[in-house]
N, CA, C and O atoms as a DFTB+ gen file, in Angstrom:
732 C
 N C O
     1  1       0.866      -1.417       0.196
     2  2       0.063      -0.093       0.129
     3  2       0.982       1.979      -0.039
     4  3       0.843       3.158      -0.364
     5  1       2.094       0.608       0.669
     6  2       2.761       2.392       0.439
     7  2       3.261       2.907      -0.763
     8  3       3.490       4.062      -1.120
     9  1       3.400       1.688      -1.386
    10  2       3.854       2.288      -2.884
    11  2       2.604       3.047      -4.010
    12  3       2.661       3.954      -4.840
    13  1       1.665       2.258      -3.584
    14  2       0.451       2.905      -4.244
    15  2       0.180       4.806      -3.468
    16  3      -0.088       5.827      -4.101
    17  1       0.381       4.649      -1.983
    18  2       0.826       6.363      -1.792
    19  2       1.717       7.124      -2.634
    20  3       1.508       8.192      -3.209
    21  1       2.659       6.454      -2.610
    22  2       3.866       7.314      -3.168
    23  2       3.756       7.675      -4.602
    24  3       4.314       8.667      -5.072
    25  1       3.161       7.005      -5.163
    26  2       2.320       7.122      -7.087
    27  2       1.646       8.339      -6.421
    28  3       1.996       9.512      -6.557
    29  1       0.646       7.880      -5.697
    30  2      -0.497       9.244      -5.955
    31  2      -0.438      10.418      -5.014
    32  3      -1.289      11.270      -4.759
    33  1       0.896      10.228      -4.526
    34  2       1.544      11.885      -3.537
    35  2       3.050      11.821      -3.714
    36  3       3.833      11.560      -2.801
    37  1       3.481      12.157      -5.326
    38  2       4.886      12.209      -5.416
    39  2       5.290      13.901      -4.208
    40  3       6.443      14.098      -3.825
    41  1       4.452      14.599      -3.931
    42  2       4.197      15.739      -3.392
    43  2       4.757      15.329      -1.378
    44  3       5.478      15.921      -0.575
    45  1       4.237      14.519      -1.345
    46  2       4.695      13.975       0.576
    47  2       6.130      14.282       0.315
    48  3       6.636      14.710       1.353
    49  1       6.961      14.231      -0.645
    50  2       8.206      14.324      -0.314
    51  2       8.850      15.812       0.013
    52  3       9.974      15.866       0.512
    53  1       8.141      16.962      -0.269
    54  2       7.747      18.347       0.318
    55  2       7.947      18.579       1.414
    56  3       8.658      19.534       1.726
    57  1       7.307      17.675       2.432
    58  2       7.055      17.456       3.760
    59  2       8.678      17.570       4.130
    60  3       9.323      16.571       3.811
    61  1       9.045      18.102       4.440
    62  2      10.698      18.223       5.317
    63  2      10.912      16.980       6.410
    64  3      11.598      15.958       6.376
    65  1       9.920      17.604       7.485
    66  2       9.815      16.819       8.891
    67  2       9.555      15.446       8.515
    68  3       8.376      15.097       8.574
    69  1      10.210      14.795       8.228
    70  2      10.247      12.818       8.737
    71  2       9.195      12.621       9.218
    72  3       8.275      12.385       8.435
    73  1       8.953      12.636      10.478
    74  2       7.544      11.979      11.032
    75  2       6.007      12.775      10.727
    76  3       4.856      12.566      11.113
    77  1       6.637      13.762       9.850
    78  2       5.046      14.384       9.487
    79  2       4.937      13.803       8.268
    80  3       3.741      13.720       7.988
    81  1       5.771      13.270       7.235
    82  2       5.694      13.165       6.359
    83  2       5.242      11.473       6.094
    84  3       4.493      11.009       5.234
    85  1       5.901      10.878       7.030
    86  2       5.026       9.203       7.311
    87  2       3.818       9.443       7.761
    88  3       2.990       8.647       7.318
    89  1       3.312      10.415       8.631
    90  2       1.759       9.740       9.095
    91  2       1.311      10.347       8.247
    92  3       0.108      10.086       8.247
    93  1       1.585      11.182       7.313
    94  2       0.621      11.677       6.446
    95  2       0.176      10.888       5.021
    96  3      -0.859      10.911       4.354
    97  1       1.472      10.172       4.881
    98  2       1.412       8.779       3.851
    99  2       0.142       7.827       4.712
   100  3      -0.921       7.464       4.210
   101  1       0.702       7.513       6.399
   102  2      -0.127       6.495       6.838
   103  2      -1.622       6.912       6.683
   104  3      -2.510       6.240       6.158
   105  1      -1.729       8.166       7.249
   106  2      -3.448       8.193       7.297
   107  2      -4.131       8.158       5.614
   108  3      -5.354       8.137       5.477
   109  1      -3.153       8.154       4.336
   110  2      -3.809       8.223       3.222
   111  2      -3.557       6.088       2.980
   112  3      -4.367       5.403       2.355
   113  1      -2.215       5.495       3.694
   114  2      -2.793       4.187       3.853
   115  2      -3.983       3.454       4.156
   116  3      -4.666       2.644       3.529
   117  1      -4.064       4.211       5.834
   118  2      -5.341       3.926       6.378
   119  2      -6.705       3.942       5.679
   120  3      -7.551       3.056       5.555
   121  1      -6.666       5.236       5.250
   122  2      -7.937       5.392       3.897
   123  2      -8.182       4.482       3.243
   124  3      -9.176       3.769       3.103
   125  1      -6.906       4.528       2.692
   126  2      -7.082       3.312       0.720
   127  2      -7.812       1.807       1.490
   128  3      -8.730       1.187       0.953
   129  1      -7.160       1.396       2.875
   130  2      -7.744       0.514       3.274
   131  2      -8.400       0.076       4.066
   132  3      -8.440      -1.029       4.608
   133  1      -9.150       1.271       4.190
   134  2     -10.963       1.112       4.862
   135  2     -12.164       1.646       3.373
   136  3     -13.380       1.709       3.557
   137  1     -11.459       2.002       1.884
   138  2     -12.172       2.490       1.456
   139  2     -12.247       1.424       0.484
   140  3     -11.323       0.612       0.454
   141  1     -13.456       1.287      -0.509
   142  2     -13.585       0.824      -1.764
   143  2     -13.276       1.236      -2.804
   144  3     -13.777       0.950      -3.891
   145  1     -12.271       2.074      -2.543
   146  2     -11.978       3.016      -3.929
   147  2     -10.870       2.104      -4.284
   148  3     -11.110       0.929      -4.004
   149  1      -9.700       2.336      -4.837
   150  2      -8.368       1.676      -5.219
   151  2      -7.964       3.254      -5.516
   152  3      -8.596       4.310      -5.554
   153  1      -6.447       2.829      -5.724
   154  2      -5.709       4.167      -6.246
   155  2      -5.898       4.337      -7.753
   156  3      -5.849       5.437      -8.304
   157  1      -6.089       3.332      -8.303
   158  2      -6.798       3.831      -9.551
   159  2      -8.128       3.957      -9.841
   160  3      -8.450       3.682     -10.997
   161  1      -8.958       4.295      -9.098
   162  2     -10.262       4.531      -9.000
   163  2     -10.287       6.303      -8.809
   164  3     -11.077       7.103      -9.310
   165  1      -9.110       6.559      -7.893
   166  2      -8.746       8.389      -7.441
   167  2      -8.305       8.797      -9.046
   168  3      -8.352       9.892      -9.606
   169  1      -8.005       7.903      -9.386
   170  2      -7.076       8.591     -10.867
   171  2      -8.446       8.605     -12.118
   172  3      -8.489       9.068     -13.258
   173  1      -9.117       8.122     -11.566
   174  2     -10.693       8.132     -13.071
   175  2     -11.915       8.574     -12.489
   176  3     -12.878       8.709     -13.244
   177  1     -12.042       8.820     -11.285
   178  2     -13.634       9.356     -10.580
   179  2     -13.525      10.671     -10.760
   180  3     -12.377      11.099     -10.649
   181  1     -14.504      11.582     -11.046
   182  2     -14.710      12.804     -10.791
   183  2     -13.974      13.717      -9.458
   184  3     -13.829      12.963      -8.496
   185  1     -13.560      14.910      -9.217
   186  2     -13.465      15.042      -8.125
   187  2     -14.528      15.551      -6.996
   188  3     -14.501      15.493      -5.767
   189  1     -15.234      15.941      -7.686
   190  2     -16.905      16.065      -7.103
   191  2     -17.895      15.140      -7.985
   192  3     -17.759      14.477      -9.013
   193  1     -19.176      15.471      -6.905
   194  2     -20.423      14.270      -7.541
   195  2     -21.171      15.908      -7.235
   196  3     -22.324      15.788      -6.822
   197  1     -20.845      16.915      -7.330
   198  2     -22.105      18.381      -7.339
   199  2     -21.753      18.747      -8.701
   200  3     -22.552      19.611      -9.063
   201  1     -20.900      18.473      -9.637
   202  2     -21.337      19.291     -10.828
   203  2     -21.543      18.404     -11.831
   204  3     -22.173      19.065     -12.657
   205  1     -21.385      17.204     -12.309
   206  2     -21.992      16.189     -12.963
   207  2     -20.739      15.023     -13.590
   208  3     -19.511      15.098     -13.543
   209  1     -21.555      14.069     -14.112
   210  2     -21.015      12.541     -13.862
   211  2     -19.673      13.181     -15.258
   212  3     -18.472      12.916     -15.196
   213  1     -20.229      13.882     -16.194
   214  2     -19.233      14.276     -17.728
   215  2     -18.094      14.796     -17.334
   216  3     -17.374      15.109     -18.282
   217  1     -17.454      15.105     -15.808
   218  2     -16.518      16.136     -15.495
   219  2     -15.074      15.117     -15.778
   220  3     -14.890      14.140     -15.052
   221  1     -14.410      15.351     -16.540
   222  2     -13.040      15.173     -17.066
   223  2     -12.270      15.142     -16.256
   224  3     -11.339      14.351     -16.410
   225  1     -12.325      16.172     -14.767
   226  2     -10.854      16.434     -13.951
   227  2     -10.980      15.673     -12.976
   228  3     -11.840      15.997     -12.157
   229  1     -10.128      14.329     -12.702
   230  2     -10.112      13.557     -11.692
   231  2      -9.941      14.103     -10.085
   232  3      -9.809      15.241      -9.635
   233  1      -9.994      12.952      -9.522
   234  2      -9.914      13.259      -7.786
   235  2      -8.489      13.690      -8.077
   236  3      -8.414      14.894      -8.326
   237  1      -7.455      13.100      -8.109
   238  2      -6.583      13.510      -7.821
   239  2      -5.604      14.223      -8.871
   240  3      -4.393      14.271      -8.655
   241  1      -6.297      14.878     -10.237
   242  2      -5.903      16.167     -10.865
   243  2      -6.075      17.193      -9.478
   244  3      -5.100      17.768      -8.995
   245  1      -7.712      17.349      -8.823
   246  2      -8.140      18.058      -7.995
   247  2      -7.176      17.954      -7.212
   248  3      -6.237      18.684      -7.527
   249  1      -6.996      17.250      -6.179
   250  2      -6.091      17.346      -4.559
   251  2      -4.789      17.744      -5.037
   252  3      -4.208      18.646      -4.435
   253  1      -4.156      17.098      -6.213
   254  2      -2.964      17.561      -6.481
   255  2      -2.886      19.034      -6.899
   256  3      -2.302      19.876      -6.217
   257  1      -3.396      19.252      -7.851
   258  2      -3.304      21.166      -7.350
   259  2      -3.670      21.951      -6.852
   260  3      -3.560      23.165      -7.023
   261  1      -4.364      21.134      -5.877
   262  2      -4.510      22.098      -4.434
   263  2      -3.408      21.927      -3.414
   264  3      -3.363      22.596      -2.382
   265  1      -2.280      20.755      -3.832
   266  2      -2.082      21.007      -3.031
   267  2      -0.226      21.869      -3.539
   268  3       0.651      22.308      -2.795
   269  1      -0.288      21.791      -5.050
   270  2       0.614      23.059      -5.845
   271  2       0.025      24.118      -5.131
   272  3       0.495      24.401      -4.029
   273  1      -1.126      24.877      -5.676
   274  2      -1.561      26.083      -5.139
   275  2      -1.149      26.456      -4.309
   276  3      -0.524      27.513      -4.394
   277  1      -1.274      25.808      -3.106
   278  2      -1.399      25.725      -1.239
   279  2       0.492      25.955      -1.307
   280  3       1.078      26.945      -0.868
   281  1       1.024      24.977      -1.848
   282  2       2.031      25.388      -2.076
   283  2       2.925      26.433      -2.374
   284  3       3.948      26.716      -1.750
   285  1       2.369      27.103      -3.586
   286  2       2.910      27.960      -4.084
   287  2       2.542      29.592      -3.739
   288  3       3.127      30.610      -4.110
   289  1       1.152      29.401      -2.750
   290  2       0.727      31.069      -1.981
   291  2       1.331      30.902      -0.665
   292  3       1.684      32.010      -0.260
   293  1       1.628      29.867       0.270
   294  2       2.951      29.496       0.992
   295  2       4.059      30.172       0.488
   296  3       4.386      31.275       0.926
   297  1       4.471      29.777      -0.118
   298  2       5.896      30.399      -0.546
   299  2       5.765      32.002      -1.025
   300  3       6.657      32.805      -0.750
   301  1       4.619      32.365      -1.735
   302  2       4.880      33.879      -1.696
   303  2       4.025      34.457      -0.736
   304  3       3.463      35.520      -1.000
   305  1       3.818      33.760       0.594
   306  2       3.279      34.460       1.722
   307  2       4.603      34.603       2.672
   308  3       4.931      35.655       3.221
   309  1       5.299      33.376       2.770
   310  2       6.387      33.383       3.653
   311  2       7.367      34.761       2.656
   312  3       7.793      35.799       3.162
   313  1       7.475      34.459       1.573
   314  2       8.429      35.875       1.216
   315  2       7.846      37.195       0.986
   316  3       8.600      38.141       0.758
   317  1       6.995      37.302       1.010
   318  2       6.386      38.851       0.565
   319  2       5.894      39.619       2.017
   320  3       5.658      40.798       2.282
   321  1       5.858      38.352       2.826
   322  2       5.200      39.597       4.250
   323  2       6.198      39.883       5.158
   324  3       5.693      39.892       6.281
   325  1       6.896      40.024       5.181
   326  2       8.263      41.024       6.131
   327  2       8.050      39.531       7.493
   328  3       8.293      39.755       8.679
   329  1       7.698      38.477       7.123
   330  2       7.362      37.706       9.005
   331  2       6.370      37.980       9.649
   332  3       6.050      37.386      10.678
   333  1       5.601      39.125       9.024
   334  2       4.143      39.368       9.904
   335  2       3.304      38.245       9.398
   336  3       2.812      37.634      10.347
   337  1       2.995      37.796       8.332
   338  2       2.438      37.029       8.352
   339  2       3.050      35.508       7.887
   340  3       3.628      35.667       6.812
   341  1       3.117      34.164       8.307
   342  2       3.622      33.363       7.440
   343  2       2.642      32.283       7.883
   344  3       1.621      32.331       8.569
   345  1       3.493      30.969       7.068
   346  2       3.069      29.374       6.703
   347  2       3.880      28.749       7.107
   348  3       5.068      28.963       6.867
   349  1       3.339      27.571       8.013
   350  2       4.391      26.316       8.522
   351  2       4.114      25.607       7.346
   352  3       2.937      25.305       7.148
   353  1       5.369      25.125       6.131
   354  2       5.238      25.025       4.719
   355  2       4.778      23.342       4.666
   356  3       4.123      22.839       3.753
   357  1       5.335      22.569       5.972
   358  2       5.693      21.586       6.188
   359  2       3.804      20.981       6.605
   360  3       3.231      20.054       6.032
   361  1       3.181      21.914       7.809
   362  2       1.870      21.669       8.169
   363  2       0.712      21.771       6.840
   364  3      -0.146      20.931       6.568
   365  1       1.010      23.177       6.068
   366  2       0.447      23.165       4.762
   367  2       0.206      22.125       4.016
   368  3      -0.782      21.394       4.075
   369  1       1.275      22.037       3.179
   370  2       1.371      20.704       2.432
   371  2       0.978      19.662       3.206
   372  3       0.726      18.714       2.461
   373  1       0.785      19.352       4.480
   374  2       0.157      17.831       5.075
   375  2      -0.969      18.214       4.777
   376  3      -1.534      17.790       3.769
   377  1      -1.580      19.195       5.692
   378  2      -3.123      19.687       6.060
   379  2      -3.541      19.346       4.044
   380  3      -4.306      18.450       3.685
   381  1      -2.737      20.407       2.963
   382  2      -3.384      19.911       1.891
   383  2      -3.632      18.639       1.030
   384  3      -4.620      18.372       0.346
   385  1      -2.074      17.652       1.303
   386  2      -3.000      16.662       0.818
   387  2      -3.831      15.663       1.643
   388  3      -4.439      14.683       1.213
   389  1      -3.742      16.096       2.896
   390  2      -4.902      14.797       3.410
   391  2      -6.645      16.082       3.700
   392  3      -7.639      15.549       4.193
   393  1      -6.681      17.058       3.462
   394  2      -8.023      17.590       3.512
   395  2      -9.491      16.820       2.574
   396  3     -10.716      16.874       2.464
   397  1      -8.536      16.279       2.179
   398  2      -9.878      15.567       1.346
   399  2      -9.772      14.028       1.079
   400  3     -10.043      13.437       0.033
   401  1      -9.289      13.482       2.331
   402  2      -8.720      12.252       2.494
   403  2      -9.574      11.530       2.844
   404  3      -9.344      10.328       2.708
   405  1     -11.036      11.991       3.492
   406  2     -12.220      11.513       3.923
   407  2     -13.202      10.732       2.957
   408  3     -14.010       9.815       3.105
   409  1     -12.736      11.563       1.832
   410  2     -13.741      11.391       0.776
   411  2     -13.734       9.715       0.451
   412  3     -14.753       9.101       0.133
   413  1     -12.331       9.073       0.598
   414  2     -12.333       8.150       0.707
   415  2     -13.308       6.974       1.325
   416  3     -13.603       5.841       0.945
   417  1     -13.661       7.774       2.447
   418  2     -15.081       6.805       2.860
   419  2     -16.080       7.598       2.820
   420  3     -16.820       7.361       3.774
   421  1     -16.515       8.552       2.077
   422  2     -17.672       9.027       1.678
   423  2     -18.132       8.425       0.534
   424  3     -19.297       8.080       0.332
   425  1     -16.929       8.270      -0.431
   426  2     -17.105       7.751      -1.823
   427  2     -17.975       6.179      -1.593
   428  3     -17.665       5.451      -0.649
   429  1     -18.944       5.840      -2.461
   430  2     -18.998       4.460      -2.993
   431  2     -18.653       3.960      -4.175
   432  3     -17.921       4.824      -4.657
   433  1     -18.741       3.098      -4.917
   434  2     -18.840       2.804      -6.547
   435  2     -20.350       2.413      -6.617
   436  3     -20.747       1.678      -5.714
   437  1     -21.199       2.788      -7.521
   438  2     -22.418       2.181      -8.229
   439  2     -22.015       1.029      -8.699
   440  3     -20.840       0.663      -8.657
   441  1     -23.356       0.087      -9.389
   442  2     -22.871      -0.800     -10.286
   443  2     -22.541      -0.635     -11.814
   444  3     -22.440      -1.670     -12.473
   445  1     -22.372       0.529     -12.409
   446  2     -21.240       1.079     -13.409
   447  2     -20.207       1.570     -13.132
   448  3     -19.713       2.163     -14.091
   449  1     -19.255       1.621     -11.651
   450  2     -18.666       2.055     -11.063
   451  2     -18.073       2.984     -10.906
   452  3     -16.904       3.167     -10.567
   453  1     -19.207       3.908     -11.254
   454  2     -19.191       5.498     -10.594
   455  2     -19.188       6.255      -9.243
   456  3     -20.035       5.979      -8.393
   457  1     -18.258       7.198      -9.035
   458  2     -18.564       7.143      -7.561
   459  2     -19.736       8.021      -6.736
   460  3     -19.592       9.239      -6.640
   461  1     -20.600       7.525      -6.297
   462  2     -21.754       7.608      -5.880
   463  2     -21.569       7.960      -3.788
   464  3     -20.938       7.314      -2.951
   465  1     -22.385       9.156      -3.641
   466  2     -22.301       9.316      -2.347
   467  2     -22.732       8.299      -1.275
   468  3     -23.941       8.065      -1.299
   469  1     -21.925       7.548      -0.210
   470  2     -22.516       6.120       0.070
   471  2     -23.227       6.442       1.566
   472  3     -23.196       7.633       1.876
   473  1     -23.709       5.748       2.296
   474  2     -24.443       6.027       3.441
   475  2     -23.360       6.552       4.369
   476  3     -23.485       7.622       4.966
   477  1     -22.339       5.803       4.468
   478  2     -21.685       6.704       5.969
   479  2     -21.374       8.223       5.424
   480  3     -21.477       9.196       6.171
   481  1     -20.987       8.326       4.062
   482  2     -21.143       9.883       3.383
   483  2     -22.473      10.872       3.665
   484  3     -22.410      12.099       3.593
   485  1     -23.460      10.259       3.935
   486  2     -24.624      11.037       3.719
   487  2     -24.554      11.476       5.149
   488  3     -24.978      12.598       5.427
   489  1     -23.839      10.360       6.504
   490  2     -24.073      10.993       7.667
   491  2     -22.679      12.027       8.122
   492  3     -22.661      13.143       8.641
   493  1     -21.494      11.056       7.648
   494  2     -20.467      12.054       8.155
   495  2     -19.592      12.779       6.910
   496  3     -18.670      12.259       6.282
   497  1     -19.844      13.389       6.833
   498  2     -18.622      14.674       5.908
   499  2     -17.334      14.507       5.990
   500  3     -16.758      14.977       6.971
   501  1     -16.886      14.083       5.384
   502  2     -15.183      13.701       4.663
   503  2     -14.100      14.771       5.386
   504  3     -12.906      14.518       5.227
   505  1     -14.453      15.892       6.133
   506  2     -14.055      17.126       6.862
   507  2     -14.080      16.005       8.469
   508  3     -13.271      16.425       9.297
   509  1     -14.482      15.355       8.709
   510  2     -15.103      14.656      10.213
   511  2     -14.521      13.616      10.111
   512  3     -13.887      13.425      11.148
   513  1     -14.369      12.690       9.288
   514  2     -13.860      11.591       8.732
   515  2     -12.442      11.314       8.663
   516  3     -11.617      10.486       9.049
   517  1     -12.535      12.366       8.006
   518  2     -10.796      13.084       7.184
   519  2     -10.117      13.276       8.699
   520  3      -9.186      12.543       9.033
   521  1     -10.607      14.248       9.545
   522  2      -9.635      14.112      10.861
   523  2      -9.410      13.187      11.670
   524  3      -8.385      13.220      12.351
   525  1     -10.508      11.937      11.799
   526  2     -10.881      10.748      12.382
   527  2      -9.693      10.176      12.469
   528  3      -8.917       9.937      13.394
   529  1      -9.703       9.981      11.193
   530  2      -8.111       9.125      10.449
   531  2      -6.955       9.790      10.991
   532  3      -6.171       9.138      11.681
   533  1      -6.774      10.903      10.782
   534  2      -5.686      11.567      10.779
   535  2      -4.839      11.429      12.179
   536  3      -3.658      11.100      12.290
   537  1      -5.838      11.798      13.293
   538  2      -5.734      11.692      14.790
   539  2      -5.324      10.106      15.150
   540  3      -4.531       9.869      16.061
   541  1      -5.797       9.284      14.531
   542  2      -5.823       8.065      14.939
   543  2      -4.268       7.579      14.472
   544  3      -3.575       6.777      15.097
   545  1      -3.900       8.260      13.224
   546  2      -2.455       8.735      12.799
   547  2      -1.197       8.734      13.197
   548  3      -0.097       8.340      12.809
   549  1      -1.920       9.572      14.531
   550  2      -1.110      10.622      15.338
   551  2      -0.534      12.295      14.569
   552  3       0.375      13.038      14.941
   553  1      -1.526      12.431      13.371
   554  2      -0.920      13.825      12.454
   555  2      -1.524      14.813      14.099
   556  3      -2.481      14.566      14.832
   557  1      -0.382      16.037      14.187
   558  2      -0.289      16.218      14.913
   559  2      -1.680      17.418      14.564
   560  3      -2.113      17.449      13.411
   561  1      -2.485      18.638      15.967
   562  2      -3.375      19.556      15.454
   563  2      -3.731      20.395      14.965
   564  3      -4.867      20.867      14.923
   565  1      -2.234      20.906      14.242
   566  2      -2.284      22.319      13.692
   567  2      -2.695      21.428      11.854
   568  3      -3.184      22.207      11.036
   569  1      -2.531      20.295      11.479
   570  2      -2.878      19.836      10.747
   571  2      -4.159      19.189      10.350
   572  3      -4.604      19.064       9.209
   573  1      -4.713      18.774      11.553
   574  2      -6.171      18.201      11.828
   575  2      -6.875      19.511      11.678
   576  3      -7.939      19.377      11.074
   577  1      -6.608      20.729      12.041
   578  2      -6.953      22.078      11.995
   579  2      -7.574      22.350      10.578
   580  3      -8.733      22.724      10.398
   581  1      -6.552      22.089       9.503
   582  2      -6.846      22.163       8.233
   583  2      -8.014      21.277       7.539
   584  3      -8.748      21.644       6.621
   585  1      -8.010      20.023       8.196
   586  2      -9.098      18.668       7.034
   587  2     -10.061      19.271       7.717
   588  3     -10.953      19.568       6.922
   589  1     -10.376      19.663       9.010
   590  2     -11.178      20.041       9.481
   591  2     -12.007      21.311       8.928
   592  3     -13.237      21.353       8.910
   593  1     -11.082      22.423       8.445
   594  2     -11.769      24.276       8.510
   595  2     -11.481      23.926       6.957
   596  3     -12.375      24.540       6.376
   597  1     -10.892      23.421       6.214
   598  2     -10.495      23.410       4.921
   599  2     -12.126      23.615       4.059
   600  3     -11.995      24.500       3.214
   601  1     -13.738      22.966       4.070
   602  2     -14.677      22.851       3.832
   603  2     -15.412      23.761       4.350
   604  3     -14.912      24.461       5.231
   605  1     -16.661      23.964       3.972
   606  2     -17.582      25.056       4.587
   607  2     -17.525      24.993       6.215
   608  3     -17.370      26.055       6.819
   609  1     -17.661      23.648       7.011
   610  2     -17.702      23.313       8.118
   611  2     -17.132      24.824       8.767
   612  3     -17.769      25.623       9.455
   613  1     -15.339      24.934       8.171
   614  2     -14.707      25.665       8.696
   615  2     -14.980      27.214       8.869
   616  3     -14.455      28.016       9.641
   617  1     -15.928      27.380       7.945
   618  2     -16.731      28.928       8.178
   619  2     -17.206      29.429       9.517
   620  3     -17.313      30.640       9.711
   621  1     -17.489      28.565      10.427
   622  2     -17.884      28.289      11.903
   623  2     -16.518      28.386      12.944
   624  3     -16.689      28.609      14.143
   625  1     -15.269      28.214      12.416
   626  2     -14.535      28.758      13.516
   627  2     -13.383      29.936      12.876
   628  3     -13.387      30.488      11.776
   629  1     -12.543      30.055      13.879
   630  2     -11.265      30.878      12.942
   631  2     -10.065      29.825      12.757
   632  3      -9.435      29.084      13.511
   633  1     -10.058      30.204      11.018
   634  2      -8.821      29.616      10.838
   635  2      -7.507      30.148      10.806
   636  3      -7.290      31.353      10.940
   637  1      -6.496      29.178      10.611
   638  2      -5.045      29.776      10.591
   639  2      -4.401      30.373       9.560
   640  3      -5.168      31.018       8.845
   641  1      -3.379      30.388       9.264
   642  2      -3.169      30.917       7.873
   643  2      -2.945      29.823       7.196
   644  3      -3.470      29.938       6.089
   645  1      -2.405      28.787       7.327
   646  2      -2.026      27.505       6.838
   647  2      -3.646      27.019       5.992
   648  3      -3.782      26.711       4.808
   649  1      -4.610      27.083       6.964
   650  2      -5.842      26.513       6.875
   651  2      -6.660      27.550       5.926
   652  3      -7.175      27.046       4.928
   653  1      -6.830      28.912       6.127
   654  2      -7.069      30.143       5.075
   655  2      -6.457      29.510       3.614
   656  3      -7.059      29.387       2.547
   657  1      -5.288      29.213       3.889
   658  2      -4.583      29.353       2.129
   659  2      -4.772      27.553       1.813
   660  3      -3.960      27.098       1.008
   661  1      -5.512      26.837       2.249
   662  2      -5.687      25.388       1.674
   663  2      -7.384      25.132       1.610
   664  3      -7.846      24.008       1.414
   665  1      -8.148      26.223       1.786
   666  2      -9.208      26.080       2.065
   667  2      -9.754      27.033       0.649
   668  3     -10.865      26.929       0.129
   669  1      -8.962      27.694       0.340
   670  2      -9.213      29.257      -0.469
   671  2      -8.363      28.343      -1.911
   672  3      -8.582      28.785      -3.038
   673  1      -7.459      27.137      -1.759
   674  2      -6.740      27.180      -2.581
   675  2      -7.694      25.692      -3.251
   676  3      -7.533      25.477      -4.452
   677  1      -8.389      24.987      -2.674
   678  2      -9.750      23.831      -2.589
   679  2     -10.729      25.076      -3.834
   680  3     -10.638      25.238      -5.051
   681  1     -11.241      25.462      -3.207
   682  2     -12.133      26.401      -3.329
   683  2     -11.866      27.566      -4.559
   684  3     -12.612      28.469      -4.938
   685  1     -10.913      27.294      -4.886
   686  2     -11.199      28.861      -6.389
   687  2     -10.538      27.801      -7.319
   688  3     -10.055      28.203      -8.378
   689  1     -10.451      25.829      -6.853
   690  2     -10.649      25.502      -8.374
   691  2     -11.321      24.432      -7.847
   692  3     -10.783      23.325      -7.840
   693  1     -12.662      24.640      -7.307
   694  2     -14.246      24.051      -7.393
   695  2     -15.280      24.647      -7.598
   696  3     -16.198      24.236      -8.307
   697  1     -15.240      25.910      -6.869
   698  2     -16.527      26.668      -7.584
   699  2     -16.492      27.254      -8.607
   700  3     -17.579      27.530      -9.113
   701  1     -14.945      27.768      -9.472
   702  2     -16.138      27.870     -11.003
   703  2     -16.365      26.854     -11.643
   704  3     -17.088      27.022     -12.625
   705  1     -15.926      25.609     -11.404
   706  2     -17.077      24.349     -12.014
   707  2     -18.725      24.237     -11.522
   708  3     -19.528      23.408     -11.950
   709  1     -18.962      25.167     -10.634
   710  2     -20.266      24.714     -10.117
   711  2     -20.870      26.093      -9.981
   712  3     -22.096      26.063      -9.877
   713  1     -20.181      27.593      -9.951
   714  2     -20.949      28.566      -9.947
   715  2     -20.480      29.520     -10.915
   716  3     -21.144      30.550     -11.035
   717  1     -19.420      29.361     -11.650
   718  2     -19.034      30.739     -12.192
   719  2     -19.861      31.215     -13.462
   720  3     -20.679      30.551     -14.100
   721  1     -19.446      32.541     -13.677
   722  2     -20.289      32.988     -14.187
   723  2     -19.936      32.780     -16.274
   724  3     -19.041      33.463     -16.772
   725  1     -20.460      32.166     -16.834
   726  2     -20.217      32.314     -17.972
   727  2     -20.751      33.046     -19.251
   728  3     -21.896      33.064     -19.705
   729  1     -19.948      33.465     -19.572
   730  2     -20.592      34.882     -20.670
   731  2     -20.204      34.097     -22.429
   732  3     -20.478      34.717     -23.456
């Protein structure tokens, strides 16, 4: 399973803290073990169920783009705000990699192999299941906060800088598919 996770997530190597990198990978291993989805499914299923079945952007296309955008934004924040606003890059990257890991428990495959929201997902949204797995793997609270706060549920709490960055990287690559003005 570790090899599958490393193939899905070459960005794990961006996390300099070895222990955090290992825990981040472990969360993905645990989620894949508990999911009906395979690594191959993640390379073909649409990244969201809210847009439509013909979406060509896969789960992993979206997830990896969020990580890249978050990293780039974090680097700019660190370079341009004179230390008055900073991003912990390891926490940021780990949180970006993990923010949607709970979807592996939220989704099921229908008889045609299409991703659908499963019974578990109707009761427990992915920020909650993602935090649960991450805590079980020993992921630190600063990263669990990003998982919990990246979606709409995070609008109820104060976010860290890293959580804001992941939230906006996620939504800026989701909302245009769902709500953009088309002229």
